[in-house]
N, C-alpha and C positions, 0 to 999 in steps of 0.2 A: 499527609504525603499525597503527592499528585498521582493520578491514575497510572501514568507512565513516567518514571523518574530515571533520568540518565545522569550519572555523576562521574566526572573525571575520566571519560572513556578514551582509551588509547588502543589502537589496533595497528599491527604491523603485518605486511606481507613480505616475509624475508627482512631485508634491510629498509624497505619502503614504509615510511611512517604515514599510514593512510588516514588515521583519525588521531587528532592531537588534543586530547583533553576536553572532549565535548561534554558540556553540562546543559541539559535541557529538561523541561518537564511539560507534560501534556495532560490537560485535565480531561475528565470523562466527557464525551460529546464534542470535544474540540476538533477542529479540522486544521491541521498544520501542513502547509505547503513548503517543501524544501526545494530550493532552486540553487543553481550555481553551474559553473563550467564543467565539462567532462573531466573526470579524474579528481574531483574535489572531495569525494568520499560520501556523497549523498546516498547512493545505493547501498554501500557498505554499512552505513549507519542504520538504515531501516532493517537491513538483513541481520544485524546484531540483535535487534529487538525481539526476534523470535528464534534466535540462535541458529539461523542458517549460516551465519559467520560467527566464529568464536573471537573474543577480544582478549587482550593480554592484561589490561589494567583498567580499573574502574568498576562501577556497578550499574546494573539496570534493574529497577523494580517495576513489576507489572501487577497492577491491582493488589498492591501491598506485599507481593512476594518477590524475593530476590531470584531472578531467573537462573542464577548459577548455584542456587541451593542444591547440595548433593541429593537431597530427598525429592527434588522436583522431577516429575516425569516430562521429558522434553516433548513427547507426542501430545500430552494433554495441554501443554503450553501452546503448541502450534495449532491445536484445535480451537483455542480461544483467540488466536491472532491470525486472521486470514491474510493471505498475501496474493497479489495479482502482479504478474511479471510482464516485462516487455513482450516476450514471446508467450504464446498462449499455453503451451505445455499440456495440451489435451491428449488423451489417449486416442490415437487414430482408429483403433480397432473397436472402440466402443461408441455406441450412439451418444448423442448429446445428453439424453436423460440418464444414461448409465454413467457418463462422466460425472454428472452432478450428484448421483446417489451413491457412488462407490464408497467414498470416505465415511458418510454417516452410517452406512451399513457395517463397514469393516472396522472403523475406529470407535464409533459411538454405540454400535450395537442396535441401531434403529431398525425395527422390522421393515422388510422390503416394501410392503404396501404403504406404510406411513412415509418412508423415505421418498417413494415415487410421488405420493400426493404432495409432499413438501416441495419436491424437485419441480413438479409441474407449476406449482404456485410461484416459485422463484423464477422460472423461465418466463412466466407471464409478467412478472414484475419487471424483468429486464427486456421485455418486448419481443421474445422469440419463442413463445409457447408453441407456435405452429412448426417449429424446427426440431421438436423433441426426439423424433425417431430417425433423424438424419445423422450422418457421420460428419465429423469435423471438416473433412475435405470438401464436403458439399456446401459449406458455409463461407461467407465472406470473412475477411479479417475482423471487421467490426462485430459481426455476429459471434465469431469464435471468442473474441475478448469478452463479450457479454456472457457467454457460457462460462468462461473462466471466473467471472465475478459471481455468477450464480453458484458455481461449484464452491467457491470460498464461503459464500453466505450460507450454504447448506449445512455447514458445521455450527451455525449459530454463534459466530465469533463475537467477542466483546470489543474488538478493535480490528481495523483493516489497514493493511499496508499496501500502497500502490507504487510500484517501481517503474516509472515512465510507461504507464499502460497504453499510451496512444502513439508512442514514437515509432512503432512498426506498422502503423496503419496509413492507408491512403487518406489524403486530406478530407474527402467527403465522408469518411467513416468515423472521423475523430469525434464529432459532436454526439453521435449515437452512444458512444461509450461515456463521454463527459456527462451526458444527461442522466445516465444511470448513477454516476458518482454524485451528481448534484442531488438526486433523490435520496441517496443514502445519507448525505450530509444533512439534508432537511429533516430526516427521520431521527437524527441525533447520534449517528454512528461516530465513534472516535476514529479519526482517519489521519494517517501520515502519508502524504502524497509527494513523491519525487516527480516533478513534471516541469516542462517548459511551457505549458499552456497557461499563459499569464492572464488571459480572460477568465479562465476557471478560477485562478487564484484570487483575482479581484472580486469575483462574484460570491465565492463559496468559503474561502479561507477565513478563519478567525485570526490567524497569524501567518506571516511569511518569514522564513529564515533563509539567509543567503550564506552559502558555504563556499570556501575556496581553500585549497591546499590543506584539507583536513580540519579546518577550523570554521566556527560560526562567526562571520564578520559583522552581521547585522540581522536584527529581527524587529518586526513591527507589525501592527495591523495593516491590512492590504492598502487602505487608502493612504496611510502615511508612507508605507514602503515604496509605493509607486510614485507618489507626488513629491516626496521629500526625502530621498535616500541620503544617508549621512556619509557612508564610506565611499571613498573614491572608486574602489574596485566594484562596488555595487552599481554605482552610476555608470561605469563603463559597460558592465554586463547588461544593464537594462537598455542602454543606448544601442547595443548591438542586437538585442532580440526584440525590442518593441518597434 
């Protein structure tokens, strides 16, 4: 079984059929980039993987376990699958370091001193060690997003989900976040990335999938995906964004 295995996944919001029978698998250490137009179901798909969205039909297995197993603790699942959103969702009243250490202390029971040592090491890894004692409002958007990545990594997840992590950023801040994501990919992190950053997809992805209207229309390694797309809808999408 693959590390993440999605079979026959269907999701409705009321009468809107947002995911239509998605079947995908992601191997451990694989970087999967998911692209497609707005409303195609990309974000909903990755949010189903850590049960931020519930689905009505199909199965998802993560690391050999059915994520809908009644005996599975959802909080322990989410501790193993980090997620970084479009908006940074940092606690404004806590310092950067406290944002990063809160979940390991509260959820994993890590002693404060150890959590702070790990937190400082992660902030150094994402290039903002010197901002540890500032508050989110004192940081740029790119810095806040790097704090959000450090916060997700502080739980020592087995996989990371990225939901358009650069789309709320000014253009000059995008690369500083993408560089952190590239480092994670090089270190072997399993990653599912919803993004329109096609340069990142070319450089880092093992595979790119294209979604439209709740279905996967095309998937291929990046070189093939960009140089020789097969589906007409993919061709049109790439023509518009490249």
